[in-house]
C-alpha positions as CSV (number, residue, x, y, z in Angstrom):
1,M,-15.4,-17.4,6.2
2,I,-17.7,-17.3,9.2
3,N,-15.9,-14.3,10.6
4,S,-16.1,-12.5,7.3
5,Q,-19.9,-13.2,7.1
6,R,-20.3,-12.0,10.7
7,S,-18.3,-8.8,9.9
8,T,-20.4,-8.3,6.8
9,L,-23.7,-8.8,8.7
10,L,-22.5,-6.4,11.5
11,A,-21.5,-3.8,9.0
12,A,-24.9,-4.1,7.3
13,F,-26.7,-3.6,10.6
14,V,-24.6,-0.6,11.6
15,L,-24.9,1.0,8.2
16,S,-28.7,0.4,8.2
17,F,-28.9,2.1,11.6
18,F,-26.9,5.1,10.6
19,A,-28.7,5.4,7.2
20,L,-32.1,5.4,8.9
21,A,-31.2,7.7,11.8
22,P,-31.7,11.0,9.8
23,L,-35.2,9.9,8.8
24,A,-36.1,9.2,12.4
25,C,-34.8,12.6,13.5
26,R,-36.8,14.4,10.9
27,D,-40.0,12.4,11.9
28,A,-39.4,13.4,15.6
29,G,-38.8,17.1,14.7
30,H,-35.0,17.0,15.5
31,A,-32.3,18.1,13.2
32,P,-30.8,15.0,11.6
33,P,-27.2,14.1,12.4
34,T,-24.4,14.3,9.9
35,V,-23.0,10.8,9.2
36,V,-19.4,10.7,8.1
37,Y,-18.0,7.4,6.8
38,L,-14.2,7.3,6.8
39,V,-12.0,4.7,5.1
40,R,-8.3,4.4,4.2
41,H,-7.6,4.1,0.5
42,A,-7.7,0.5,-0.7
43,E,-4.6,-1.6,-1.3
44,K,-2.1,0.1,-3.6
45,A,0.1,-1.5,-6.3
46,Q,3.8,-1.6,-6.0
47,A,5.3,1.4,-7.8
48,S,8.5,3.4,-8.0
49,D,6.8,6.7,-7.3
50,N,4.7,7.9,-4.4
51,N,1.4,7.9,-6.3
52,P,0.6,4.3,-7.3
53,P,-2.8,3.1,-8.5
54,L,-4.7,0.4,-6.7
55,S,-3.7,-3.2,-6.9
56,E,-6.1,-5.9,-8.0
57,A,-7.1,-6.5,-4.3
58,G,-7.6,-2.7,-4.0
59,V,-9.9,-2.6,-7.0
60,R,-12.0,-5.3,-5.4
61,R,-12.0,-3.4,-2.0
62,A,-13.1,-0.2,-3.8
63,E,-16.0,-2.1,-5.4
64,A,-16.8,-3.5,-1.9
65,L,-17.0,0.1,-0.7
66,A,-19.5,1.0,-3.4
67,Q,-21.5,-2.0,-2.5
68,T,-21.4,-1.3,1.2
69,L,-22.2,2.5,1.0
70,G,-24.1,2.6,-2.2
71,D,-27.5,2.8,-0.6
72,A,-26.5,4.9,2.4
73,G,-27.7,8.2,1.0
74,V,-24.2,9.6,0.3
75,S,-24.4,13.2,-0.7
76,A,-20.6,14.0,-0.7
77,I,-17.4,12.2,-1.2
78,Y,-14.0,13.6,-0.3
79,T,-10.5,12.3,-1.3
80,T,-7.0,13.6,-1.4
81,Q,-5.0,14.3,-4.5
82,F,-3.5,10.8,-4.7
83,K,-4.6,8.1,-7.2
84,R,-5.1,5.5,-4.5
85,T,-7.8,7.7,-2.8
86,T,-9.5,8.8,-6.0
87,D,-9.5,5.2,-7.4
88,T,-11.0,3.9,-4.1
89,A,-13.8,6.4,-4.3
90,A,-14.5,6.1,-8.0
91,P,-16.9,3.1,-7.9
92,L,-18.9,4.6,-5.2
93,A,-19.1,7.9,-7.1
94,A,-20.2,6.1,-10.2
95,R,-22.9,4.2,-8.3
96,T,-24.3,7.2,-6.4
97,G,-23.7,9.9,-9.0
98,V,-21.9,12.0,-6.4
99,I,-19.0,14.2,-7.7
100,V,-15.9,13.6,-5.8
101,T,-14.2,16.7,-4.1
102,T,-10.5,16.6,-3.9
103,L,-8.6,18.3,-1.1
104,T,-4.8,18.5,-1.1
105,V,-3.0,16.9,1.8
106,N,0.6,17.5,2.8
107,H,1.7,14.4,4.6
108,D,4.5,16.2,6.3
109,D,1.9,18.5,8.0
110,P,-1.6,17.3,7.5
111,R,-3.2,19.7,10.0
112,V,-4.3,22.2,7.3
113,Y,-6.0,19.4,5.3
114,V,-7.8,18.1,8.4
115,E,-9.1,21.5,9.4
116,Q,-10.2,22.3,5.8
117,L,-12.0,18.9,5.6
118,A,-13.7,19.3,9.0
119,R,-14.9,22.7,8.2
120,A,-16.3,21.6,4.8
121,I,-18.2,18.7,6.3
122,T,-19.7,20.7,9.2
123,A,-20.5,23.8,7.1
124,K,-21.8,22.2,3.8
125,H,-23.2,18.8,4.7
126,G,-25.2,19.1,7.9
127,G,-27.7,16.3,8.2
128,G,-26.1,14.5,5.2
129,A,-24.0,11.4,4.6
130,V,-20.4,12.1,3.7
131,V,-17.6,9.7,2.7
132,V,-14.0,10.5,3.3
133,V,-11.2,8.4,1.6
134,S,-7.9,9.3,3.1
135,H,-4.7,7.8,4.5
136,S,-3.5,5.8,7.6
137,N,-1.8,8.8,9.1
138,T,-4.7,11.3,8.5
139,L,-7.8,9.2,9.4
140,P,-7.1,9.3,13.2
141,L,-6.5,13.1,13.0
142,I,-9.8,13.5,11.1
143,I,-11.8,11.4,13.4
144,E,-10.4,13.1,16.5
145,R,-11.1,16.5,14.9
146,L,-14.7,15.6,14.1
147,S,-15.6,13.6,17.2
148,G,-13.1,14.6,20.0
149,K,-12.3,10.9,20.3
150,Q,-9.0,9.3,19.6
151,V,-8.7,6.0,17.6
152,S,-5.7,3.8,17.6
153,A,-3.1,4.1,14.9
154,I,-3.8,2.3,11.6
155,S,-1.1,0.0,10.5
156,D,0.3,-0.3,6.9
157,D,-1.6,-3.5,6.3
158,E,-5.0,-2.4,7.5
159,Y,-7.3,-1.5,4.6
160,F,-10.6,-2.9,6.0
161,N,-11.5,-0.3,8.6
162,L,-14.8,1.6,8.1
163,F,-15.1,4.4,10.7
164,I,-18.6,5.9,11.2
165,V,-18.7,9.3,12.9
166,T,-22.2,10.6,13.7
167,L,-22.3,14.3,14.4
168,P,-25.7,15.3,16.0
169,A,-27.0,18.8,15.6
170,R,-26.6,19.0,19.5
171,G,-24.8,16.7,21.8
172,T,-21.9,14.4,21.6
173,A,-20.5,12.7,18.5
174,A,-20.5,8.9,18.3
175,T,-17.8,6.9,16.7
176,V,-18.0,3.3,15.4
177,R,-15.2,1.2,13.9
178,A,-16.5,-1.5,11.6
179,R,-15.0,-3.6,8.7
180,Y,-15.8,-3.9,5.0
181,G,-14.5,-5.9,2.1
182,E,-12.7,-9.3,2.3
């Protein structure tokens, strides 16, 4: 329980910092950074097809995402075409009133999806806060494409990662790996 509280406190601090950074930049006369929050879809239910909904734990994690990022000034939410990503984003979209944009991913060759997503974020959402709900095999590719930094592989049982990539108008991107949910 103490580790969970510590993780929650750390995540709150990190999110507060990134949520306030654009305001500080505007006050200082600089272009604000684009802040991209990236998560893997929440826990999925057992199903016979490859498009399962969320499990009960996944529904709780999706609600935790809405609580964690609900006040972060989110202006865009991106998911893939799969239920597990759209269901993960739904509570956040409901809380913020942001319409979810769905981009199709081909898991056999996700490079087209990664490029399309990166272009959309940089071209349409400069200075904003963007949430991306994707998959364990695509998140490292997206983070590398946006920041130039590699992150370790995400295992099948990891649903708690919250990656925060800050893209300044000029300079080097910063990447933080935090946790959210239980």
